[in-house]
C-alpha positions as CSV (number, residue, x, y, z in Angstrom):
1,M,38.0,-2.9,0.7
2,T,37.9,0.6,1.1
3,K,41.5,1.7,2.5
4,K,41.7,4.7,5.1
5,T,43.4,7.8,4.3
6,D,45.9,8.9,7.0
7,K,43.4,11.9,7.9
8,E,41.0,8.9,8.8
9,S,43.7,7.3,11.0
10,T,44.7,10.3,13.0
11,N,40.8,11.1,13.2
12,S,40.1,7.7,14.8
13,W,41.2,8.6,19.2
14,T,39.9,12.3,18.7
15,G,36.7,11.4,19.6
16,P,37.9,9.4,22.6
17,A,40.4,11.9,23.4
18,A,38.3,14.5,23.7
19,I,35.4,12.2,26.2
20,A,38.7,11.6,28.3
21,G,39.5,15.5,28.5
22,A,35.9,16.2,29.2
23,A,35.5,13.9,32.0
24,I,39.4,15.3,33.7
25,G,38.2,19.0,33.1
26,S,34.2,18.2,34.8
27,A,36.5,16.1,37.7
28,A,38.7,18.7,38.5
29,L,36.4,21.5,38.4
30,A,34.1,19.0,40.8
31,A,36.7,19.0,43.5
32,A,38.5,22.1,43.1
33,L,34.0,23.5,44.5
34,L,34.9,20.8,47.1
35,Y,37.6,22.6,48.3
36,S,36.1,26.5,48.3
37,S,33.5,25.2,50.3
38,R,35.6,23.1,52.3
39,R,38.1,25.6,53.3
40,K,34.4,28.4,54.2
41,E,33.0,26.0,56.9
42,R,36.5,25.9,58.1
43,A,37.1,29.5,57.9
44,E,34.1,29.9,59.6
45,K,34.1,27.5,62.4
46,A,37.7,29.1,63.4
47,K,36.0,33.1,63.8
48,P,36.5,34.1,67.4
49,K,33.1,34.4,69.3
50,P,32.3,36.9,70.4
51,P,32.5,37.3,74.1
52,V,29.0,37.2,76.2
53,D,28.3,39.5,78.8
54,P,27.8,38.4,82.5
55,I,23.9,38.6,83.3
56,D,23.7,41.5,86.0
57,T,22.4,40.5,89.0
58,D,22.1,42.7,92.4
């Protein structure tokens, strides 16, 4: 049997922590992109439409 040193035992959680951090970061990025696109769509809907001139008839 081999003994684990302190260095080996502390590194055992770094891999899963890195994966979890990447997942959280990518989810945050996706949420930010969705939020900005929805905000842009709402801003475009809120713009006033240009007035339409009535057709001149005699």
